[in-house]
BALOBA-1460 file (C-alpha; in Angstrom, 3 decimals):
// residues 292
<rec num="1" residu="m" x="-0.080" y="-0.164" z="0.056"/>
<rec num="2" residu="d" x="1.399" y="3.476" z="-1.134"/>
<rec num="3" residu="f" x="1.109" y="5.737" z="2.162"/>
<rec num="4" residu="g" x="2.816" y="8.540" z="0.215"/>
<rec num="5" residu="e" x="6.090" y="10.264" z="1.671"/>
<rec num="6" residu="l" x="4.080" y="12.224" z="3.986"/>
<rec num="7" residu="g" x="0.740" y="11.843" z="5.780"/>
<rec num="8" residu="v" x="-1.489" y="13.535" z="8.532"/>
<rec num="9" residu="v" x="-1.775" y="12.517" z="12.232"/>
<rec num="10" residu="v" x="-4.453" y="13.849" z="14.108"/>
<rec num="11" residu="f" x="-5.180" y="13.373" z="17.913"/>
<rec num="12" residu="t" x="-8.900" y="13.373" z="17.827"/>
<rec num="13" residu="d" x="-9.935" y="13.113" z="21.289"/>
<rec num="14" residu="g" x="-11.824" y="16.196" z="22.073"/>
<rec num="15" residu="l" x="-12.580" y="16.863" z="18.295"/>
<rec num="16" residu="s" x="-16.519" y="17.784" z="17.590"/>
<rec num="17" residu="p" x="-18.443" y="15.911" z="15.472"/>
<rec num="18" residu="a" x="-18.161" y="19.185" z="12.745"/>
<rec num="19" residu="q" x="-14.312" y="19.097" z="13.160"/>
<rec num="20" residu="m" x="-14.361" y="15.121" z="12.697"/>
<rec num="21" residu="a" x="-16.137" y="15.634" z="9.547"/>
<rec num="22" residu="e" x="-13.901" y="18.288" z="8.166"/>
<rec num="23" residu="l" x="-10.666" y="16.311" z="9.029"/>
<rec num="24" residu="g" x="-10.836" y="13.476" z="6.178"/>
<rec num="25" residu="p" x="-11.779" y="15.763" z="3.349"/>
<rec num="26" residu="r" x="-9.673" y="18.701" z="3.814"/>
<rec num="27" residu="t" x="-6.676" y="16.362" z="4.279"/>
<rec num="28" residu="e" x="-7.443" y="14.616" z="1.040"/>
<rec num="29" residu="q" x="-7.898" y="18.064" z="-0.546"/>
<rec num="30" residu="l" x="-4.562" y="19.040" z="0.431"/>
<rec num="31" residu="g" x="-3.231" y="15.955" z="-1.493"/>
<rec num="32" residu="y" x="-2.042" y="13.808" z="1.476"/>
<rec num="33" residu="k" x="-2.605" y="10.136" z="0.661"/>
<rec num="34" residu="t" x="-2.935" y="8.975" z="4.507"/>
<rec num="35" residu="l" x="-4.607" y="10.037" z="7.542"/>
<rec num="36" residu="w" x="-3.648" y="8.460" z="11.089"/>
<rec num="37" residu="y" x="-5.700" y="8.756" z="14.012"/>
<rec num="38" residu="p" x="-5.204" y="7.056" z="17.552"/>
<rec num="39" residu="e" x="-7.583" y="5.501" z="20.049"/>
<rec num="40" residu="v" x="-7.005" y="6.847" z="23.385"/>
<rec num="41" residu="f" x="-10.107" y="7.886" z="25.634"/>
<rec num="42" residu="d" x="-12.851" y="9.439" z="23.396"/>
<rec num="43" residu="y" x="-13.644" y="7.799" z="19.936"/>
<rec num="44" residu="e" x="-13.395" y="3.939" z="19.654"/>
<rec num="45" residu="a" x="-10.996" y="2.986" z="16.606"/>
<rec num="46" residu="m" x="-13.525" y="1.108" z="14.357"/>
<rec num="47" residu="a" x="-16.341" y="3.557" z="14.618"/>
<rec num="48" residu="q" x="-14.067" y="6.517" z="14.312"/>
<rec num="49" residu="g" x="-12.417" y="4.551" z="11.181"/>
<rec num="50" residu="a" x="-15.662" y="3.945" z="9.546"/>
<rec num="51" residu="f" x="-16.912" y="7.551" z="9.924"/>
<rec num="52" residu="l" x="-13.583" y="8.778" z="8.428"/>
<rec num="53" residu="l" x="-13.881" y="6.637" z="5.675"/>
<rec num="54" residu="s" x="-17.188" y="7.517" z="4.858"/>
<rec num="55" residu="q" x="-16.311" y="11.266" z="4.550"/>
<rec num="56" residu="t" x="-13.526" y="10.581" z="2.038"/>
<rec num="57" residu="e" x="-13.319" y="8.822" z="-1.519"/>
<rec num="58" residu="s" x="-9.668" y="7.903" z="-1.895"/>
<rec num="59" residu="l" x="-7.999" y="8.649" z="1.479"/>
<rec num="60" residu="i" x="-6.215" y="5.731" z="3.296"/>
<rec num="61" residu="i" x="-7.522" y="5.655" z="6.893"/>
<rec num="62" residu="a" x="-5.033" y="4.448" z="9.348"/>
<rec num="63" residu="n" x="-5.535" y="3.649" z="12.904"/>
<rec num="64" residu="g" x="-2.222" y="4.408" z="14.804"/>
<rec num="65" residu="i" x="-2.805" y="2.600" z="17.121"/>
<rec num="66" residu="a" x="-5.874" y="0.503" z="18.318"/>
<rec num="67" residu="n" x="-5.129" y="-0.499" z="21.929"/>
<rec num="68" residu="i" x="-5.336" y="-4.369" z="22.193"/>
<rec num="69" residu="f" x="-6.754" y="-4.751" z="25.397"/>
<rec num="70" residu="a" x="-9.922" y="-2.835" z="24.098"/>
<rec num="71" residu="r" x="-11.154" y="-5.787" z="21.841"/>
<rec num="72" residu="d" x="-10.648" y="-9.600" z="21.554"/>
<rec num="73" residu="p" x="-8.742" y="-10.700" z="18.321"/>
<rec num="74" residu="m" x="-11.909" y="-12.124" z="16.535"/>
<rec num="75" residu="a" x="-13.567" y="-8.615" z="16.832"/>
<rec num="76" residu="a" x="-10.181" y="-6.797" z="15.684"/>
<rec num="77" residu="a" x="-10.195" y="-9.303" z="12.588"/>
<rec num="78" residu="q" x="-13.704" y="-8.491" z="11.742"/>
<rec num="79" residu="g" x="-13.622" y="-4.970" z="12.135"/>
<rec num="80" residu="y" x="-10.642" y="-4.927" z="9.832"/>
<rec num="81" residu="n" x="-12.560" y="-7.121" z="7.332"/>
<rec num="82" residu="s" x="-15.877" y="-5.090" z="7.817"/>
<rec num="83" residu="l" x="-14.106" y="-1.518" z="7.102"/>
<rec num="84" residu="n" x="-12.379" y="-2.603" z="4.096"/>
<rec num="85" residu="k" x="-15.057" y="-4.748" z="2.443"/>
<rec num="86" residu="l" x="-17.427" y="-1.577" z="3.041"/>
<rec num="87" residu="y" x="-15.356" y="1.169" z="2.351"/>
<rec num="88" residu="g" x="-12.911" y="0.360" z="-0.749"/>
<rec num="89" residu="d" x="-10.382" y="-1.363" z="0.764"/>
<rec num="90" residu="r" x="-8.720" y="1.684" z="2.318"/>
<rec num="91" residu="f" x="-8.462" y="0.721" z="5.995"/>
<rec num="92" residu="v" x="-5.304" y="-0.076" z="7.938"/>
<rec num="93" residu="l" x="-5.176" y="-1.287" z="11.606"/>
<rec num="94" residu="g" x="-2.321" y="-0.291" z="13.993"/>
<rec num="95" residu="l" x="-2.251" y="-2.317" z="17.125"/>
<rec num="96" residu="g" x="-0.490" y="-1.424" z="20.289"/>
<rec num="97" residu="v" x="0.056" y="-2.735" z="23.957"/>
<rec num="98" residu="s" x="-0.356" y="0.752" z="25.375"/>
<rec num="99" residu="h" x="0.944" y="1.667" z="28.943"/>
<rec num="100" residu="p" x="0.405" y="0.446" z="32.243"/>
<rec num="101" residu="g" x="-0.697" y="3.864" z="33.317"/>
<rec num="102" residu="i" x="-3.486" y="4.046" z="30.630"/>
<rec num="103" residu="l" x="-4.668" y="0.513" z="31.368"/>
<rec num="104" residu="d" x="-5.320" y="1.683" z="34.846"/>
<rec num="105" residu="i" x="-7.363" y="4.645" z="33.509"/>
<rec num="106" residu="r" x="-9.504" y="2.405" z="30.928"/>
<rec num="107" residu="g" x="-10.085" y="-0.131" z="33.729"/>
<rec num="108" residu="g" x="-11.736" y="-3.429" z="32.971"/>
<rec num="109" residu="g" x="-9.380" y="-5.718" z="34.864"/>
<rec num="110" residu="h" x="-6.712" y="-5.863" z="32.078"/>
<rec num="111" residu="v" x="-3.298" y="-6.767" z="33.468"/>
<rec num="112" residu="f" x="-0.067" y="-5.215" z="31.674"/>
<rec num="113" residu="e" x="2.343" y="-8.155" z="31.017"/>
<rec num="114" residu="k" x="5.303" y="-8.781" z="29.001"/>
<rec num="115" residu="p" x="4.426" y="-6.315" z="25.785"/>
<rec num="116" residu="l" x="6.284" y="-8.666" z="23.194"/>
<rec num="117" residu="s" x="4.838" y="-12.145" z="24.168"/>
<rec num="118" residu="t" x="1.420" y="-10.282" z="24.569"/>
<rec num="119" residu="m" x="1.523" y="-8.871" z="21.348"/>
<rec num="120" residu="r" x="2.862" y="-12.015" z="19.357"/>
<rec num="121" residu="k" x="-0.376" y="-13.848" z="20.993"/>
<rec num="122" residu="y" x="-2.759" y="-11.475" z="19.974"/>
<rec num="123" residu="l" x="-1.389" y="-11.551" z="16.294"/>
<rec num="124" residu="d" x="-1.316" y="-15.335" z="16.441"/>
<rec num="125" residu="d" x="-5.024" y="-15.455" z="17.701"/>
<rec num="126" residu="m" x="-5.925" y="-12.888" z="15.162"/>
<rec num="127" residu="d" x="-4.810" y="-15.324" z="12.396"/>
<rec num="128" residu="a" x="-6.736" y="-18.024" z="13.969"/>
<rec num="129" residu="a" x="-9.696" y="-15.669" z="13.783"/>
<rec num="130" residu="w" x="-9.032" y="-15.026" z="10.098"/>
<rec num="131" residu="e" x="-8.993" y="-18.729" z="9.663"/>
<rec num="132" residu="v" x="-12.460" y="-18.743" z="10.661"/>
<rec num="133" residu="l" x="-13.631" y="-15.938" z="8.909"/>
<rec num="134" residu="g" x="-12.052" y="-17.015" z="5.463"/>
<rec num="135" residu="g" x="-8.887" y="-15.010" z="5.787"/>
<rec num="136" residu="p" x="-8.592" y="-11.042" z="5.754"/>
<rec num="137" residu="f" x="-10.385" y="-9.106" z="3.084"/>
<rec num="138" residu="n" x="-8.912" y="-9.594" z="-0.178"/>
<rec num="139" residu="g" x="-6.239" y="-11.554" z="0.962"/>
<rec num="140" residu="e" x="-4.504" y="-8.668" z="2.592"/>
<rec num="141" residu="k" x="-3.237" y="-8.452" z="6.287"/>
<rec num="142" residu="r" x="-2.424" y="-4.708" z="6.790"/>
<rec num="143" residu="l" x="-1.618" y="-4.461" z="10.092"/>
<rec num="144" residu="m" x="1.079" y="-2.144" z="11.839"/>
<rec num="145" residu="l" x="2.593" y="-2.288" z="15.201"/>
<rec num="146" residu="a" x="3.236" y="0.639" z="17.745"/>
<rec num="147" residu="a" x="6.681" y="-0.495" z="18.574"/>
<rec num="148" residu="l" x="9.301" y="1.210" z="20.441"/>
<rec num="149" residu="g" x="11.951" y="-1.452" z="21.232"/>
<rec num="150" residu="p" x="13.999" y="-3.692" z="19.149"/>
<rec num="151" residu="g" x="11.980" y="-6.840" z="19.942"/>
<rec num="152" residu="m" x="8.674" y="-5.285" z="18.996"/>
<rec num="153" residu="q" x="10.031" y="-3.805" z="15.688"/>
<rec num="154" residu="k" x="11.159" y="-7.085" z="14.742"/>
<rec num="155" residu="l" x="7.820" y="-8.647" z="15.394"/>
<rec num="156" residu="a" x="6.337" y="-5.922" z="13.520"/>
<rec num="157" residu="a" x="8.707" y="-6.596" z="10.436"/>
<rec num="158" residu="e" x="8.113" y="-10.205" z="10.608"/>
<rec num="159" residu="s" x="4.334" y="-10.436" z="11.101"/>
<rec num="160" residu="t" x="2.790" y="-7.054" z="9.825"/>
<rec num="161" residu="l" x="3.500" y="-4.230" z="7.455"/>
<rec num="162" residu="g" x="5.827" y="-2.775" z="9.783"/>
<rec num="163" residu="p" x="6.322" y="-0.719" z="12.774"/>
<rec num="164" residu="i" x="4.958" y="2.834" z="13.859"/>
<rec num="165" residu="p" x="7.383" y="4.166" z="16.457"/>
<rec num="166" residu="y" x="6.402" y="7.420" z="18.003"/>
<rec num="167" residu="n" x="8.379" y="10.293" z="19.508"/>
<rec num="168" residu="n" x="11.408" y="9.270" z="17.858"/>
<rec num="169" residu="t" x="14.359" y="11.170" z="16.198"/>
<rec num="170" residu="p" x="15.751" y="10.533" z="12.886"/>
<rec num="171" residu="e" x="18.606" y="8.713" z="14.711"/>
<rec num="172" residu="l" x="15.818" y="6.237" z="16.190"/>
<rec num="173" residu="t" x="14.652" y="5.946" z="12.771"/>
<rec num="174" residu="a" x="17.700" y="4.905" z="11.258"/>
<rec num="175" residu="r" x="18.192" y="2.287" z="14.112"/>
<rec num="176" residu="a" x="14.668" y="0.865" z="13.498"/>
<rec num="177" residu="r" x="15.275" y="0.666" z="9.868"/>
<rec num="178" residu="e" x="18.588" y="-1.260" z="10.591"/>
<rec num="179" residu="r" x="16.405" y="-3.524" z="12.621"/>
<rec num="180" residu="i" x="13.670" y="-4.560" z="10.376"/>
<rec num="181" residu="g" x="15.601" y="-4.715" z="7.113"/>
<rec num="182" residu="a" x="15.016" y="-2.920" z="3.749"/>
<rec num="183" residu="d" x="11.549" y="-4.536" z="2.753"/>
<rec num="184" residu="s" x="9.321" y="-3.616" z="5.555"/>
<rec num="185" residu="t" x="7.252" y="-0.476" z="5.911"/>
<rec num="186" residu="l" x="8.344" y="2.121" z="8.545"/>
<rec num="187" residu="v" x="6.239" y="4.965" z="9.672"/>
<rec num="188" residu="a" x="7.721" y="7.880" z="11.624"/>
<rec num="189" residu="v" x="5.405" y="10.355" z="13.340"/>
<rec num="190" residu="q" x="6.892" y="13.769" z="13.604"/>
<rec num="191" residu="n" x="5.286" y="16.609" z="15.741"/>
<rec num="192" residu="v" x="5.625" y="19.828" z="14.245"/>
<rec num="193" residu="c" x="4.845" y="23.558" z="15.351"/>
<rec num="194" residu="l" x="4.876" y="26.333" z="12.513"/>
<rec num="195" residu="t" x="6.393" y="29.161" z="14.410"/>
<rec num="196" residu="t" x="9.666" y="30.869" z="14.798"/>
<rec num="197" residu="n" x="9.220" y="31.804" z="18.468"/>
<rec num="198" residu="p" x="11.318" y="29.385" z="20.623"/>
<rec num="199" residu="a" x="9.182" y="30.062" z="23.830"/>
<rec num="200" residu="e" x="5.913" y="29.330" z="22.002"/>
<rec num="201" residu="a" x="7.202" y="26.220" z="20.230"/>
<rec num="202" residu="r" x="8.379" y="24.842" z="23.438"/>
<rec num="203" residu="a" x="5.443" y="25.795" z="25.480"/>
<rec num="204" residu="t" x="3.365" y="23.895" z="22.740"/>
<rec num="205" residu="a" x="5.707" y="20.889" z="22.950"/>
<rec num="206" residu="r" x="5.410" y="20.662" z="26.600"/>
<rec num="207" residu="r" x="1.675" y="20.733" z="26.642"/>
<rec num="208" residu="t" x="1.811" y="17.979" z="24.007"/>
<rec num="209" residu="l" x="4.543" y="15.880" z="25.507"/>
<rec num="210" residu="s" x="3.592" y="16.184" z="29.341"/>
<rec num="211" residu="f" x="1.348" y="12.860" z="28.759"/>
<rec num="212" residu="y" x="4.304" y="10.940" z="27.516"/>
<rec num="213" residu="l" x="7.129" y="12.306" z="30.029"/>
<rec num="214" residu="e" x="6.110" y="10.012" z="32.653"/>
<rec num="215" residu="f" x="6.317" y="6.683" z="30.975"/>
<rec num="216" residu="p" x="9.620" y="4.586" z="31.531"/>
<rec num="217" residu="r" x="9.311" y="3.015" z="28.125"/>
<rec num="218" residu="y" x="10.060" y="6.436" z="26.564"/>
<rec num="219" residu="h" x="12.736" y="7.073" z="28.808"/>
<rec num="220" residu="d" x="14.500" y="4.087" z="27.809"/>
<rec num="221" residu="i" x="14.485" y="4.790" z="23.869"/>
<rec num="222" residu="w" x="15.216" y="8.651" z="24.755"/>
<rec num="223" residu="s" x="18.499" y="7.557" z="26.911"/>
<rec num="224" residu="s" x="19.809" y="5.503" z="24.058"/>
<rec num="225" residu="v" x="20.283" y="8.552" z="22.109"/>
<rec num="226" residu="g" x="21.843" y="10.646" z="24.954"/>
<rec num="227" residu="f" x="18.913" y="12.025" z="26.845"/>
<rec num="228" residu="n" x="18.630" y="11.498" z="30.467"/>
<rec num="229" residu="e" x="16.448" y="12.047" z="33.465"/>
<rec num="230" residu="e" x="16.952" y="15.860" z="33.323"/>
<rec num="231" residu="d" x="15.380" y="16.112" z="29.897"/>
<rec num="232" residu="w" x="12.277" y="14.202" z="31.069"/>
<rec num="233" residu="s" x="11.976" y="15.926" z="34.454"/>
<rec num="234" residu="n" x="10.366" y="19.092" z="35.483"/>
<rec num="235" residu="g" x="8.343" y="19.541" z="32.279"/>
<rec num="236" residu="g" x="10.969" y="18.461" z="29.936"/>
<rec num="237" residu="s" x="14.182" y="20.099" z="28.835"/>
<rec num="238" residu="d" x="14.374" y="22.359" z="25.992"/>
<rec num="239" residu="r" x="16.602" y="19.930" z="23.960"/>
<rec num="240" residu="l" x="13.790" y="17.437" z="24.231"/>
<rec num="241" residu="m" x="11.407" y="19.536" z="23.283"/>
<rec num="242" residu="d" x="13.136" y="20.501" z="20.235"/>
<rec num="243" residu="a" x="13.979" y="16.957" z="19.086"/>
<rec num="244" residu="m" x="10.632" y="15.858" z="19.805"/>
<rec num="245" residu="v" x="8.772" y="18.884" z="18.157"/>
<rec num="246" residu="a" x="10.170" y="20.325" z="15.088"/>
<rec num="247" residu="w" x="9.462" y="23.911" z="14.827"/>
<rec num="248" residu="g" x="10.756" y="26.998" z="12.829"/>
<rec num="249" residu="t" x="10.052" y="27.908" z="9.237"/>
<rec num="250" residu="e" x="8.357" y="25.860" z="6.601"/>
<rec num="251" residu="d" x="11.975" y="24.776" z="5.364"/>
<rec num="252" residu="d" x="13.255" y="24.226" z="8.965"/>
<rec num="253" residu="i" x="10.296" y="21.684" z="9.303"/>
<rec num="254" residu="l" x="10.630" y="20.218" z="5.804"/>
<rec num="255" residu="a" x="14.303" y="19.320" z="6.709"/>
<rec num="256" residu="r" x="13.252" y="17.261" z="9.725"/>
<rec num="257" residu="l" x="10.744" y="15.448" z="7.969"/>
<rec num="258" residu="k" x="13.259" y="14.747" z="5.296"/>
<rec num="259" residu="a" x="15.587" y="13.598" z="8.002"/>
<rec num="260" residu="h" x="13.387" y="10.933" z="8.714"/>
<rec num="261" residu="l" x="13.189" y="9.884" z="5.206"/>
<rec num="262" residu="d" x="16.752" y="10.035" z="4.683"/>
<rec num="263" residu="a" x="17.226" y="7.780" z="7.657"/>
<rec num="264" residu="g" x="14.963" y="5.226" z="6.144"/>
<rec num="265" residu="a" x="11.373" y="5.905" z="7.117"/>
<rec num="266" residu="t" x="9.036" y="4.847" z="4.206"/>
<rec num="267" residu="h" x="6.430" y="7.495" z="5.436"/>
<rec num="268" residu="v" x="6.386" y="10.142" z="7.865"/>
<rec num="269" residu="g" x="3.258" y="11.124" z="9.771"/>
<rec num="270" residu="i" x="3.039" y="15.029" z="10.467"/>
<rec num="271" residu="q" x="1.258" y="15.796" z="13.558"/>
<rec num="272" residu="s" x="0.645" y="19.564" z="13.501"/>
<rec num="273" residu="l" x="0.420" y="21.401" z="16.878"/>
<rec num="274" residu="r" x="-1.047" y="24.992" z="16.919"/>
<rec num="275" residu="p" x="1.104" y="27.469" z="18.469"/>
<rec num="276" residu="d" x="-1.970" y="28.870" z="20.429"/>
<rec num="277" residu="g" x="-2.482" y="25.528" z="22.194"/>
<rec num="278" residu="a" x="-5.745" y="24.736" z="20.285"/>
<rec num="279" residu="g" x="-6.373" y="21.154" z="20.428"/>
<rec num="280" residu="v" x="-6.931" y="20.854" z="16.457"/>
<rec num="281" residu="p" x="-4.821" y="20.501" z="13.520"/>
<rec num="282" residu="d" x="-2.914" y="23.473" z="12.560"/>
<rec num="283" residu="w" x="-4.322" y="23.473" z="9.100"/>
<rec num="284" residu="n" x="-1.604" y="26.281" z="8.122"/>
<rec num="285" residu="a" x="1.096" y="24.158" z="8.706"/>
<rec num="286" residu="l" x="-0.577" y="21.126" z="6.893"/>
<rec num="287" residu="e" x="-1.324" y="23.374" z="3.911"/>
<rec num="288" residu="a" x="2.372" y="24.673" z="3.805"/>
<rec num="289" residu="l" x="3.976" y="21.201" z="4.077"/>
<rec num="290" residu="a" x="1.598" y="19.449" z="2.035"/>
<rec num="291" residu="p" x="2.963" y="17.288" z="-0.960"/>
<rec num="292" residu="g" x="3.683" y="19.020" z="-4.169"/>
């Protein structure tokens, strides 16, 4: 599946129905081929995917990612088949094990166990479900995995289209490509803020990243490229904010996106952050960075 070099990533929690209705068509009109959306605490992944697909004609709608504890493997396989069958074979399902803190908030009695073995079993159980269902729609199993560490990235390459690392630098993108080989899809996600004001950009970065600064798995990957506890403490250091959120002129941001592509990313999803802190996409940035 051709995602295009650049796509759009939108954190949809809090978007109104009218804003959700605008999301797909406007992304499509700007020339992007792919729209990514997560599942967190608001919209449910499959229902949201159906809505976005129904509002668009050719745009690839990719969930990135759905929490595997939110539905059993049969439901995930059925949802994948249903959305592709009903909406022109344009849906990609991203899966992730999430974080212990998020499971605690979601409730449901789920226990966070070893991520790699948990995900491997889930994928095996999806394969078993597809055997019952007659296979994935059109015979194509277009899954991707949220994958921060080496083991999960290798599993993504072996069992799905490939990994979707988040909050990564181009250096980490290069490491992921080296681990998974040349043939797997590698999606990098880059937060951007179209402003040349450092204070404004870093304040936006801190608002966005505060949710992630507490998660040990991010500490592990950041420390592997030279960050330390001082960088994720007390709201995050300037250098971590600058590494996680590309800001500056249009050319400055395009250079960061290109750095991921040069490091081996197949596709870069742009998560555009408004400098004023509004929790909606920055359409000015997405228009400025749009393909062509």
